[in-house]
C-alpha positions in Angstrom: -7.4 28.4 0.8 -6.6 25.4 -1.3 -5.1 23.5 1.6 -8.2 24.1 3.7 -10.5 22.9 0.9 -8.6 19.6 0.5 -8.7 19.0 4.2 -12.4 19.6 4.5 -13.2 17.3 1.6 -11.0 14.5 3.0 -12.6 14.7 6.4 -16.1 14.6 4.8 -15.3 11.6 2.8 -13.7 9.7 5.7 -15.9 10.4 8.7 -15.1 8.3 11.7 -17.2 5.2 12.4 -16.7 2.4 15.0 -16.1 -1.0 13.6 -19.0 -3.4 14.3 -19.0 -7.1 13.9 -15.3 -8.0 13.6 -12.0 -6.6 12.4 -10.4 -5.9 9.1 -9.7 -9.5 8.1 -13.4 -10.5 8.5 -14.5 -7.4 6.5 -12.0 -8.3 3.8 -13.3 -11.8 3.5 -16.8 -10.4 3.2 -15.7 -8.0 0.5 -14.1 -10.9 -1.4 -17.3 -12.9 -1.2 -19.5 -10.0 -2.2 -17.2 -9.3 -5.2 -16.6 -12.9 -6.2 -18.3 -12.4 -9.7 -16.0 -9.5 -10.5 -12.6 -10.7 -11.8 -11.2 -7.2 -11.1 -11.5 -7.9 -7.3 -8.6 -10.5 -7.6 -6.1 -7.8 -8.4 -4.5 -5.1 -6.2 -1.8 -2.5 -6.5 1.5 -2.8 -4.6 3.7 0.3 -4.0 7.4 0.0 -3.1 10.2 2.6 -2.9 13.0 2.6 -5.4 16.7 3.4 -5.0 16.1 7.1 -5.3 13.4 7.1 -2.7 10.6 7.5 -5.3 7.4 5.4 -5.1 6.7 2.8 -7.8 3.5 0.9 -8.3 2.2 -2.1 -10.1 -0.8 -4.5 -10.2 -0.5 -8.1 -8.9 -2.8 -11.0 -8.3 -4.1 -11.9 -4.9 -2.8 -15.3 -3.9 -4.6 -15.7 -0.5 -3.2 -15.5 3.0 -0.2 -17.5 4.2 -1.1 -21.2 4.9 -0.1 -22.6 8.3 0.9 -26.1 9.2 -2.5 -26.7 10.9 -4.3 -26.3 7.7 -5.5 -22.7 8.4 -4.1 -19.4 7.3 -2.2 -16.6 9.0 -4.7 -13.8 8.9 -2.0 -11.2 9.2 0.1 -12.3 6.1 -1.2 -11.4 2.7 0.5 -13.1 -0.3 1.3 -12.5 -3.9 3.9 -13.8 -6.3 6.6 -12.2 -8.4 9.8 -12.8 -10.4 13.0 -12.8 -8.4 14.6 -10.7 -11.2 11.9 -8.0 -11.1 12.5 -4.4 -9.8 10.1 -4.9 -6.9 12.4 -7.5 -5.4 15.4 -5.1 -5.6 13.3 -2.4 -3.9 12.2 -4.8 -1.1 15.8 -5.9 -0.6 16.6 -2.3 0.2 13.4 -1.2 2.0 11.3 -4.3 2.9 8.0 -2.4 3.2 5.0 -2.0 0.9 1.5 -0.7 0.7 -1.4 -2.4 -1.1 -4.4 -0.5 -2.6 -7.3 -2.8 -3.2 -10.6 -1.6 -4.7 -13.7 -3.7 -4.8 -16.1 -2.4 -7.5 -19.3 -4.1 -6.5 -19.3 -2.9 -2.9 -17.3 0.3 -3.7 -14.8 -0.3 -0.9 -11.1 0.5 -0.9 -8.5 -1.2 1.4 -5.1 0.2 2.0 -2.9 -2.5 3.6 0.7 -1.9 4.6 3.5 -3.8 6.3 6.8 -5.5 6.0 7.3 -7.9 3.1 9.4 -11.1 3.1 10.3 -12.4 -0.3 10.4 -16.2 -0.2 12.9 -17.6 -2.7 14.6 -21.0 -3.4 17.2 -19.9 -0.9 14.7 -19.5 2.0 15.4 -21.9 4.8 12.0 -22.1 6.5 9.9 -25.3 6.1 6.6 -23.5 6.3 7.5 -20.8 3.8 9.1 -23.3 1.5 5.9 -25.3 1.5 3.8 -22.2 0.9 6.0 -21.3 -2.1 5.5 -24.7 -3.5 1.7 -24.5 -3.0 1.6 -21.1 -4.7 3.5 -22.5 -7.7 1.1 -25.5 -7.9 -1.9 -23.2 -7.8 -0.7 -21.1 -10.8 -2.1 -21.8 -14.2 0.3 -23.4 -16.8 0.6 -20.1 -18.7 1.3 -18.3 -15.5 4.1 -20.6 -14.6 5.5 -20.3 -18.1 6.3 -16.6 -17.5 8.9 -17.4 -14.9 10.9 -19.2 -17.7 11.0 -16.1 -19.8 14.0 -13.7 -20.0 14.6 -11.1 -17.3 11.6 -8.7 -16.8 12.2 -5.2 -18.0 14.8 -6.1 -20.6 14.3 -5.0 -24.2 12.7 -7.8 -26.3 14.3 -9.0 -29.5 17.2 -11.0 -30.9 17.9 -14.5 -29.6 15.7 -14.1 -26.6 12.5 -13.6 -28.6 12.0 -17.3 -29.1 11.8 -17.8 -25.4 8.5 -15.9 -25.3 7.0 -18.1 -27.9 8.0 -21.5 -26.5 5.4 -24.1 -26.2 7.0 -25.5 -23.0 4.4 -25.3 -20.3 5.6 -26.3 -16.8 2.9 -28.1 -14.8 2.2 -28.1 -11.1 4.3 -31.2 -10.7 7.4 -29.7 -12.2 10.1 -28.2 -10.0 9.5 -24.6 -8.9 11.2 -22.2 -11.3 14.2 -20.5 -9.6 12.8 -17.1 -10.5 9.5 -17.8 -8.8 9.0 -15.9 -5.5 6.3 -15.8 -2.9 5.9 -12.4 -1.3 4.5 -12.4 2.2 3.2 -9.0 3.4 3.0 -9.0 7.2 0.1 -6.6 7.8 0.5 -3.9 10.5 -1.9 -1.2 9.3 -5.2 -1.3 7.4 -7.5 1.5 6.3 -10.9 0.6 4.9 -12.9 3.3 3.0 -16.5 2.8 2.0 -17.5 5.1 -0.9 -21.2 4.2 -0.3 -21.4 5.5 3.2 -18.4 7.9 3.1 -17.0 6.3 6.2 -13.5 5.1 7.0 -12.1 2.6 9.5 -8.5 2.4 10.5 -6.6 -0.5 12.2 -3.1 -0.9 13.5 -1.4 -3.9 15.0 -0.3 -3.6 18.6 0.0 0.2 18.8 -1.9 3.4 18.3 -0.6 6.0 15.9 -0.3 9.5 17.3 -1.9 12.2 15.3 -4.4 10.1 13.5 -7.6 11.8 12.4 -9.7 8.7 12.8 -10.3 6.3 15.7 -8.5 2.9 15.3 -9.1 -0.6 16.2 -6.0 -2.3 17.5 -5.4 -6.0 17.1 
């Protein structure tokens, strides 16, 4: 009985609708524009899998889509930044996949975006990715850049390391990129958009259809 009730509720809240007027990227840009006055719309949650196979989740800042040499962006690569010493990097080294949950409060929309993640570090030997990492560093605020000079994330604070959190040193956009600074590039292969206003859901997948899906998909 309980299982049937959950299934019925999920179906009612995610009725199938054809996508009109463009794909998921266009809709996401519209959502960002409509929610521009809400600071919360610049944050999303990223889930990875740890060494025990358990999900872990955290909130990160949206850093745009991957810039390309022609001055445009790769519409299939969503970016955020992280510290090379963080647990999410260890997780992605073992299982390089993640899913984003992104809620827009003004339009009451939720995007679930999943795919493979490439972590761009100072060791990455790709000119375009190296440049994108440099640009991401330059676009950070001074206090944001300062965090990458702090001790290893997750370690207990105190003792000799405490002074590093209170340093007045503020790296600028012209300073060398901190070794701990990473650009994470999520190559999107699946997107689910849920509208809580209309109780409709749209699903997208890249290059293939997924067997057993309850909803129709748009393939790009």
